[in-house]
LOROMI-431007 format. One line per field, with one value per residue (C-alpha): x, y, z. Coordinates in nm, 4 decimals. Example, Ala and Ser with C-alpha at 12.3 -4.5 7.8 and 13.67 -1.06 7.14 Angstrom:
2
xx: [1.2300;1.3670];
yy: [-0.4500;-0.1060];
zz: [0.7800;0.7140];
REM end
This chain:
557
xx: [0.0000;0.2821;0.4325;0.1013;0.0657;0.4079;0.3159;-0.0137;0.1628;0.4224;0.1455;-0.0493;0.2548;0.2871;-0.0826;-0.0570;0.2430;0.0734;-0.2583;-0.0944;0.0594;-0.2903;-0.4344;-0.2205;-0.4286;-0.7412;-0.9365;-1.1093;-1.3482;-1.3956;-1.6112;-1.8525;-1.8634;-1.8426;-2.1605;-2.1588;-2.3342;-2.2451;-2.1424;-2.3609;-2.5945;-2.9082;-3.1104;-3.0185;-3.2105;-2.8901;-2.7764;-2.5037;-2.3055;-2.4092;-2.1367;-2.1374;-1.9922;-1.6241;-1.4200;-1.1949;-1.4826;-1.4925;-1.2751;-1.0127;-1.0897;-0.8708;-0.8656;-0.8038;-0.7110;-0.9931;-0.9653;-0.8751;-1.2301;-1.3744;-1.1419;-1.2541;-1.6103;-1.5048;-1.3482;-1.6647;-1.8890;-1.6862;-1.5698;-1.7841;-1.4643;-1.5373;-1.2020;-1.1151;-0.7643;-0.7068;-0.7606;-0.5416;-0.2519;-0.2279;-0.0508;-0.2545;-0.4909;-0.4067;-0.7150;-0.7366;-0.9862;-1.1466;-1.0105;-1.1365;-0.9029;-0.7482;-0.4223;-0.3333;-0.4565;-0.1499;-0.0682;0.2913;0.5203;0.4713;0.0952;0.1013;0.3382;0.1087;-0.1969;-0.0413;0.0100;-0.3472;-0.4854;-0.3067;-0.4165;-0.7787;-0.7765;-0.6285;-0.8787;-1.1611;-1.0362;-1.0111;-1.3802;-1.5728;-1.9186;-1.8089;-1.5998;-1.8941;-2.1158;-1.8696;-1.8227;-2.1963;-2.1809;-2.0616;-1.7891;-1.8281;-1.4551;-1.1225;-1.1517;-1.5117;-1.4719;-1.8470;-1.8633;-1.5478;-1.6924;-2.0113;-1.8035;-1.5952;-1.9090;-2.0462;-1.7326;-1.5110;-1.7657;-1.8401;-1.4685;-1.3925;-1.7266;-1.7995;-1.9206;-1.6550;-1.6393;-1.6640;-1.2961;-1.2103;-1.4214;-1.2462;-0.9053;-0.9850;-1.1165;-0.8225;-0.5709;-0.7242;-0.7999;-0.4322;-0.3712;-0.6623;-0.5260;-0.1722;-0.2840;-0.5948;-0.7720;-1.0725;-1.0309;-0.6916;-0.8555;-1.0978;-0.8095;-0.6256;-0.9321;-0.9910;-0.6322;-0.5766;-0.9004;-0.8194;-0.4928;-0.6372;-0.6256;-0.9865;-1.0665;-0.8631;-0.8818;-1.1952;-1.1596;-1.3147;-1.4322;-1.5554;-1.7881;-1.7277;-1.9664;-2.0983;-1.9350;-1.6907;-1.3306;-1.2472;-1.4830;-1.6352;-1.9374;-1.8893;-2.0242;-2.2922;-2.0568;-1.8441;-2.1572;-2.2697;-1.9374;-1.8961;-2.2515;-2.2460;-1.9087;-2.0073;-2.3458;-2.2729;-1.8940;-1.8990;-1.9116;-2.2126;-2.3736;-2.4326;-2.7781;-2.6381;-2.3599;-2.6147;-2.8366;-2.5534;-2.4324;-2.7782;-2.8270;-3.0158;-2.7914;-2.7654;-3.0192;-3.0395;-3.3791;-3.2375;-2.9410;-3.1658;-3.3909;-3.0907;-2.9452;-3.2776;-3.2761;-2.9263;-3.0236;-3.2590;-2.9708;-2.8008;-2.4662;-2.5837;-2.6700;-2.3253;-2.1661;-2.3486;-2.2145;-1.8629;-1.8876;-1.9890;-1.7175;-1.4453;-1.5812;-1.6311;-1.3078;-1.4370;-1.3845;-1.1561;-1.4310;-1.6191;-1.3297;-1.3086;-1.4694;-1.5772;-1.6672;-1.5124;-1.7134;-2.0326;-1.9519;-1.8992;-2.2278;-2.4030;-2.2793;-2.3763;-2.7301;-2.7781;-2.6277;-2.8700;-3.1643;-3.0822;-2.9633;-3.2402;-3.4617;-3.7840;-3.6165;-3.3813;-3.0193;-2.9400;-3.0779;-2.7450;-2.6175;-2.9258;-3.0935;-3.2297;-3.1603;-2.8855;-2.8554;-2.7080;-2.7168;-2.6625;-2.2831;-2.2693;-2.5419;-2.3538;-2.0351;-2.2147;-2.3983;-2.7392;-3.0259;-2.9647;-3.2317;-3.2184;-3.0878;-2.7723;-2.8559;-2.8412;-3.1807;-3.3012;-3.2254;-3.3374;-3.0656;-3.3031;-3.1545;-2.8001;-2.5849;-2.5753;-2.7329;-2.6226;-2.3167;-2.0667;-2.1494;-2.0958;-1.7948;-1.7059;-1.6412;-1.4952;-1.2575;-1.1342;-1.0868;-0.8259;-0.6940;-0.3315;-0.1631;-0.4965;-0.6511;-0.8532;-0.6621;-0.8638;-0.6369;-0.6912;-1.0588;-1.1059;-0.8948;-1.0999;-1.4299;-1.2988;-1.1569;-1.3667;-1.7079;-1.6962;-1.4291;-1.2391;-0.8688;-0.6372;-0.2848;0.0183;0.1959;0.4612;0.8270;0.9137;1.0997;0.8411;1.0670;0.9135;0.5613;0.6565;0.8188;0.5103;0.2842;0.4931;0.4316;0.0549;-0.0927;-0.4311;-0.4839;-0.6546;-0.3518;-0.1109;-0.2961;-0.3308;0.0283;-0.0634;-0.3549;-0.1804;-0.2386;0.0282;0.1346;0.2094;0.0019;-0.2990;-0.5105;-0.5074;-0.5270;-0.8347;-1.0053;-0.9249;-0.8720;-1.1955;-1.3862;-1.1971;-1.2446;-1.6186;-1.6009;-1.3661;-1.6356;-1.6068;-1.2940;-1.1067;-1.3646;-1.6693;-1.7474;-1.8738;-1.6353;-1.6182;-1.2419;-0.9149;-0.8232;-0.6344;-0.6739;-1.0012;-0.8725;-0.8748;-1.2440;-1.3556;-1.5528;-1.6790;-1.7528;-1.6411;-1.6852;-1.7190;-1.6220;-1.9033;-2.1535;-2.1408;-2.0708;-2.1656;-2.1239;-2.0852;-2.1533;-2.5309;-2.4995;-2.2167;-2.4261;-2.7204;-2.5014;-2.3670;-2.7125;-2.8545;-2.5764;-2.4913;-2.1281;-2.1605;-2.4190;-2.2216;-1.8984;-2.0547;-2.1793;-1.8275;-1.6843;-1.9516;-1.8489;-1.4867;-1.5900;-1.7865;-1.5304;-1.1970;-1.1313;-1.1859;-1.4540;-1.2278;-1.4643;-1.3529;-1.3602;-1.7229;-1.6657;-1.9574;-2.0216;-1.9052;-2.1567;-2.4359;-2.6795;-2.6635;-2.6728;-2.9824;-3.1566;-3.0559;-3.2084;-3.5242;-3.5783;-3.5710;-3.2156;-3.3154;-2.9854;-3.1249;-3.2399;-2.8923;-2.7370;-2.9770;-2.9090;-2.5323;-2.5171;-2.7245;-2.5391;-2.3020;-2.0192;-2.0502;-2.1311;-1.8693;-1.4910;-1.2369;-0.9646;-0.6180;-0.3426;-0.0511;0.2599];
yy: [0.0000;0.2409;0.1851;0.2644;0.5720;0.6864;0.6469;0.8311;1.1101;1.1523;1.1805;1.4158;1.6446;1.6532;1.7277;2.0169;2.1629;2.1436;2.2780;2.5641;2.6746;2.7060;2.8729;3.1811;3.4649;3.4814;3.2615;3.4460;3.2643;3.5053;3.2569;3.2109;2.8356;2.7279;2.8135;3.1660;3.2013;3.4769;3.8329;4.0075;4.2843;4.4397;4.2386;3.9239;4.0479;4.0982;4.4170;4.6001;4.8468;5.2023;5.4381;5.6138;5.3153;5.3448;5.0403;5.1043;5.0254;4.6603;4.3910;4.2482;3.9243;3.6953;3.3593;3.3155;3.0162;2.8881;2.9594;2.6628;2.6486;2.6586;2.3780;2.1712;2.2227;2.0935;1.7830;1.7252;1.7691;1.5367;1.2736;1.3040;1.3743;1.6271;1.6261;1.9804;1.8746;2.1823;2.4101;2.1904;2.1358;2.4032;2.7342;2.9503;3.2017;3.5695;3.7730;4.1116;4.1216;3.8299;3.4872;3.5404;3.8318;3.7554;3.9325;3.6607;3.3701;3.2654;2.8955;2.8840;2.5850;2.5010;2.5109;2.2836;2.0377;2.0059;1.9827;1.6896;1.5131;1.5888;1.4563;1.1265;1.1069;1.1858;0.9256;0.6547;0.7331;0.7003;0.3596;0.2451;0.3183;0.0828;0.2232;0.5803;0.4658;0.2839;0.5868;0.8158;0.5753;0.5252;0.1913;-0.1640;-0.2821;-0.6253;-0.6722;-0.4873;-0.3663;-0.2429;0.0605;0.1295;0.1718;0.3835;0.6064;0.6523;0.7569;0.9995;1.1611;1.2158;1.3063;1.5110;1.7811;1.8430;1.8635;2.0995;2.2829;2.2593;2.0029;1.7801;1.7151;1.3643;1.3711;1.4629;1.1775;0.9347;1.0669;1.0401;0.6852;0.5710;0.7267;0.5668;0.2313;0.1844;0.1682;-0.0703;-0.3034;-0.2860;-0.3692;-0.5736;-0.3411;-0.1267;0.0756;0.1889;0.3504;0.5365;0.6492;0.7902;0.9901;1.1216;1.2172;1.3805;1.5783;1.7019;1.8606;2.0173;2.3977;2.3976;2.2296;2.4383;2.7662;2.9755;3.0468;3.3384;3.3111;3.6167;3.6673;3.9728;4.2636;4.4150;4.7508;4.7237;4.6070;4.7009;4.4695;4.1226;3.9616;3.6476;3.3404;3.1213;2.8626;3.1290;3.2947;2.9597;2.9130;3.2739;3.3046;2.9663;3.0135;3.3668;3.2753;2.9290;2.9023;2.5856;2.4682;2.4446;2.1023;1.9006;2.0537;2.4080;2.3228;2.1792;2.4816;2.7165;2.5099;2.5163;2.8922;2.8976;3.1555;3.4269;3.6950;3.8888;3.7296;3.3790;3.4591;3.6183;3.3104;3.0809;3.3009;3.3034;2.9224;2.9213;3.1621;2.9015;2.6720;2.6523;2.6961;3.0403;3.1410;3.0309;3.2289;3.5424;3.4809;3.4427;3.7724;3.9575;3.7877;3.8923;4.2385;4.3275;4.1646;3.8931;3.5839;3.4124;3.3984;3.1474;2.9063;2.9525;2.7699;2.8993;3.2651;3.3733;3.1085;3.2326;3.5847;3.4609;3.2699;3.5804;3.7858;3.5120;3.5051;3.8776;3.8543;3.5705;3.7754;4.0974;3.9390;3.6838;3.9226;4.0884;4.3160;4.6085;4.4997;4.8300;4.6733;4.4916;4.8202;4.9322;4.6167;4.6542;4.2922;4.0374;3.6600;3.5300;3.2501;3.2883;3.2921;3.5568;3.7724;3.7711;3.8699;4.1700;4.2615;4.1851;3.9980;3.6259;3.4552;3.1238;2.9292;2.7449;2.8070;3.1440;3.3133;3.6630;3.9022;4.2643;4.5264;4.8011;4.9999;4.9569;5.1211;4.7984;4.8330;4.6421;4.4458;4.7199;4.6527;4.2765;4.1089;3.9480;4.2919;4.4659;4.1806;4.1447;4.5032;4.7351;4.5209;4.5544;4.3887;4.2865;4.6348;4.8317;5.0549;5.3652;5.4378;5.1059;5.0809;5.4213;5.3329;5.0192;5.2067;5.4802;5.2471;4.9301;5.0808;5.4098;5.3264;5.6421;5.5609;5.6869;5.7586;5.5853;5.7738;6.0247;5.9338;6.1361;6.0816;5.9513;5.9803;6.3096;6.1725;5.8574;6.0605;6.2807;5.9759;5.8086;6.1016;6.0504;5.8208;5.7889;5.6487;5.9669;6.1701;5.9353;5.9612;6.3391;6.3887;6.2712;6.5139;6.8217;7.1441;7.1853;6.8226;6.6638;6.3665;6.5739;6.5655;6.1863;6.0964;6.3140;6.1055;5.7836;5.8506;6.0464;5.7419;5.4973;5.6992;5.6953;5.3175;5.3254;5.2402;4.8843;4.6886;4.4301;4.1645;4.3758;4.4506;4.7922;4.9961;5.3499;5.3873;5.2672;4.9109;4.9076;5.2790;5.4064;5.7641;5.7598;5.8053;5.7341;6.0122;5.7867;6.0656;6.0438;6.2024;6.0448;6.2984;6.3771;6.2119;6.3827;6.3247;6.0036;5.8272;5.4496;5.1819;5.2386;5.5990;5.5166;5.2416;5.4803;5.7405;5.4841;5.3419;5.6901;5.7936;5.7018;5.6022;5.2775;5.1013;5.2031;5.0839;4.7506;4.7041;4.7753;4.5145;4.2665;4.3215;4.2588;3.9365;3.8288;3.9022;3.8969;4.2550;4.5752;4.8047;5.1048;5.3401;5.5922;5.9590;5.9753;5.8087;5.5623;5.5441;5.1830;5.0415;5.2955;5.0705;4.7888;5.0415;5.2059;4.8672;4.8020;5.1328;5.0818;4.7409;4.8903;4.7606;4.3989;4.2080;3.9197;4.1696;4.3234;3.9850;3.9366;4.2884;4.2407;3.9163;4.0729;4.4033;4.4985;4.5282;4.1568;4.0282;4.2180;4.2238;4.4531;4.3388;4.4226;4.4715;4.2339;4.4031];
zz: [0.0000;0.0800;-0.2639;-0.4294;-0.2088;-0.3196;-0.6856;-0.6367;-0.4546;-0.7297;-0.9852;-0.7608;-0.7279;-1.1056;-1.1396;-0.8954;-1.0768;-1.4152;-1.2912;-1.1064;-1.4350;-1.5784;-1.2693;-1.2145;-1.0781;-1.2921;-1.5261;-1.8089;-2.0381;-2.3297;-2.5208;-2.2307;-2.2939;-1.9307;-1.7474;-1.8748;-2.2081;-2.4528;-2.3897;-2.1341;-2.2404;-2.0979;-2.3492;-2.1543;-1.8513;-1.6541;-1.4920;-1.6828;-1.4687;-1.5540;-1.6777;-1.3415;-1.1561;-1.2239;-1.3137;-1.0135;-0.7762;-0.8726;-0.7231;-0.9599;-1.1419;-0.9381;-0.7692;-0.3996;-0.1913;0.0236;0.3931;0.6091;0.7406;0.3898;0.2868;0.5853;0.4659;0.1234;0.2807;0.4813;0.1781;-0.0454;0.2027;0.5134;0.7090;0.9838;1.1648;1.0475;0.9452;0.7297;1.0294;1.2484;1.0090;0.7400;0.8167;1.0537;0.9012;0.8765;0.9612;0.7904;0.9555;0.7690;0.6839;0.3267;0.2529;-0.0866;-0.0038;0.2482;0.0392;-0.1566;-0.1886;-0.0653;-0.1112;0.2549;0.2085;-0.0971;0.0735;0.3754;0.1510;-0.0324;0.3004;0.4057;0.0786;0.1329;0.4953;0.4108;0.1338;0.3554;0.6305;0.3794;0.2671;0.6269;0.6951;0.4681;0.5231;0.4548;0.1577;-0.0008;0.0536;-0.1226;-0.4167;-0.4619;-0.6439;-0.5766;-0.8157;-0.9710;-0.9663;-0.9423;-1.3040;-1.3025;-1.5273;-1.5301;-1.1525;-1.1567;-1.4284;-1.2284;-0.9285;-1.1369;-1.2825;-0.9315;-0.7370;-0.9674;-1.0651;-0.6979;-0.6189;-0.9080;-0.8715;-1.2427;-1.4970;-1.6516;-2.0241;-2.1661;-2.2562;-1.8979;-1.7613;-1.9914;-1.8838;-1.5126;-1.5558;-1.7673;-1.5305;-1.2193;-1.3833;-1.4578;-1.0817;-1.0277;-1.2932;-1.1589;-0.8059;-0.8918;-0.6464;-0.7376;-0.4185;-0.5426;-0.8451;-0.6199;-0.4005;-0.7023;-0.8068;-0.4551;-0.3800;-0.7180;-0.6904;-0.3408;-0.4531;-0.7682;-0.7523;-0.8666;-0.5361;-0.2910;-0.4858;-0.5340;-0.9041;-1.0904;-1.4499;-1.6346;-1.9294;-2.1523;-2.1110;-2.4320;-2.4959;-2.2055;-2.2152;-1.8566;-1.6694;-1.6978;-1.5390;-1.3315;-1.5082;-1.3547;-1.2070;-1.0422;-0.9052;-0.7612;-0.5832;-0.4688;-0.3352;-0.1613;0.0067;0.1122;0.2576;0.4007;0.4273;0.2172;-0.1467;-0.3779;-0.3991;-0.7151;-0.7668;-0.7499;-0.9953;-1.2360;-1.1856;-1.2727;-1.5690;-1.7270;-1.6985;-1.3691;-1.1985;-1.4615;-1.3730;-1.0461;-0.9846;-1.0191;-0.7956;-0.5341;-0.5276;-0.4830;-0.2085;-0.0238;-0.0265;0.1242;0.4006;0.5394;0.6297;0.9687;0.7904;0.6778;1.0340;1.1489;0.8668;0.9836;1.3335;1.1938;1.0046;1.3193;1.5268;1.2839;1.2105;1.5771;1.6899;1.9261;1.7079;1.9614;2.2234;2.0082;2.0600;2.4368;2.7277;3.0665;3.1084;2.7786;2.5971;2.7621;2.6450;2.2911;2.2977;2.4344;2.1390;1.8943;2.0314;1.9773;1.6283;1.5529;1.6745;1.4895;1.1642;1.1202;0.9247;1.0235;1.2797;1.2500;1.2539;1.4285;1.7470;1.7646;1.9099;2.1042;2.2407;2.5942;2.6808;2.6667;2.6910;3.0135;3.2667;3.6387;3.6053;3.3360;3.4929;3.8239;3.6430;3.4923;3.8128;3.6608;3.8246;3.7929;3.5784;3.7657;3.4674;3.3714;3.0049;2.8334;2.8425;2.7610;3.0479;3.0665;3.1035;3.2203;3.5045;3.3761;3.1122;2.9148;2.5732;2.2687;2.1774;2.2648;2.6304;2.5995;2.7507;2.4172;2.2667;2.5715;2.6553;2.2972;2.1811;2.3281;2.6115;2.7220;3.0209;3.1660;3.1551;2.9041;2.6654;2.5680;2.2739;2.1021;2.1960;2.0340;1.7324;1.6776;1.6906;1.4606;1.1985;1.2195;1.2931;1.1003;0.8390;0.9244;0.8865;1.1573;1.0279;1.1678;1.4475;1.3402;1.3529;1.6638;1.9879;2.2336;2.5377;2.6468;2.6212;2.8087;3.0859;3.1206;3.1204;3.3893;3.6227;3.6190;3.8790;3.7087;3.3628;3.2401;3.3504;3.1788;2.8509;2.8747;2.7564;2.4085;2.3899;2.5298;2.3375;2.0718;2.0851;1.7489;1.8660;1.9700;1.6531;1.6150;1.9827;2.0306;1.7615;1.9460;2.3165;2.3511;2.2277;2.4463;2.7641;2.7002;2.7509;3.0517;3.3033;3.1659;3.2415;3.0358;3.1286;3.0616;3.4278;3.5353;3.7523;3.8889;3.9301;3.7827;3.8670;4.1960;4.2741;4.4217;4.4106;4.0291;3.9566;3.6018;3.4401;3.1592;2.9133;2.5540;2.2127;1.8709;1.6074;1.3599;1.5958;1.9327;2.3025;2.4788;2.8092;2.8031;2.5426;2.5421;2.4287;2.1883;2.0321;1.9983;1.8266;1.5813;1.5092;1.4452;1.2085;0.8495;0.8934;1.0876;0.8650;0.5563;0.7133;0.8022;0.4444;0.3170;0.5536;0.4475;0.0848;0.1867;0.3619;0.0535;-0.2168;-0.0354;-0.1485;0.0558;-0.0851;-0.0421;0.1378;0.3936;0.4815;0.3712;0.0325;0.0328;-0.3420;-0.3944;-0.1453;-0.1897;-0.3879;-0.1316;0.1526;0.0058;-0.0194;0.3431;0.4562;0.2518;0.4134;0.7625;0.8085;0.7544;0.7450;0.5385;0.2755;0.2777;0.2002;-0.0903;-0.2173;-0.1971;-0.3987;-0.6763;-0.6779;-0.9587;-0.7086;-0.6354;-0.9857;-1.1877;-1.1770;-1.3300;-1.5679;-1.4468;-1.6985;-1.6663;-1.5199];
REM end
């Protein structure tokens, strides 16, 4: 068996090398033969970007490597293997802030080497579990050289792995290639193993490809073809690959018009995987993703945040209540930690926050313990920077290249945190203009410590009373997370910023808004507003928006 594995691996390595040569960056199908049809025009019933939407707004037509979690979902879908080996063994993800960011999704030599090992391990594990193996194959061979059964398996398995139909010539090549191993070993299972292992290391399996169809009258952009739309929409909304029915639907023209895509997306939103994907977006956007992996109190905080995200993103309610809700989800342990009335439950249940300053997710421990924490204490600077950049998309410049010794000396003289930070905001200080944008936000959240507990003074010093007042530029003054959440929910910047981040999560490319420049996301944002800030409607609007369906052509360097 080891000898056969070695031969399969050598062939798999060759296959990867050859396929990588044909999968550099983008895949453009100018003929529209593969799930795309002919050139797109308004006569086809598809939206053509109006002249006012500049080519620079669109993401580039490019492929990206699947995230480790997405790849684990592929392994589960194809093989029924739920061990999450990609997450455990492949290089750790770089979050920027999402694990779908295309800039960090290059397939390095280290990545490919580990993937080859995983493919062999997954294949061997499949062979070792007869019931699962038979379920994946889908037919019972009459002997070691049953080409008919092998062909049936290839026709079922390979299109789902590559997320596209396979031509007759391809089927014949896969069967002939794998059958040679079956004949050499007199072992039908060996042929199946060759197909599985080779498919798992194909770039079309571990890379989210992008195929474009020419747009009539435009040479700067292309429209994603149906198969690409199927993959992009499904991975975005569920975190996993399209199934055989979706691939067939796309290949036969069923995902071409905005109406067709919207109907498909609505079907996906009914799945539990879609609800988990919404949770994951909020965890990464709001900076508390690690709490979902924790146990104990931190895990309770993460589950609390997930419950509110579920409630406000399910549709039928305003998503803005994520920041203004007058209740939370707690059990006795978490309620006691917050100083709320215990509900008499070991499970998380809805608990009113009336009578406290707790309103919305900015007052939750998941957020407060994850954002702007340094040496076990809250850091007003980084809490403020996070709110400014992540929630309003207002970029804060890097600090100037100056000698900080004087500031550090002045800060060291202060016994209270507010005094120590005052040096950066002193009149005439070169740091003043930026620190006012950040520190004034962070100090408005200072009544909540690094674990989300309410306090009235600095940790360890009762003489340092916390004022708790802050200011969010372009919004107004506030005191505590409840008032900050209300300011953000009442303004235009935060919803627009969230939509831009959602676009980034969906496409792997930042939308490029900031400093009030909301034009790229304005159509989806307008649909979001018109729906009463219904998050489900936003998702449907985004996947049918030009910004999602079109890509720009980048000139080769």
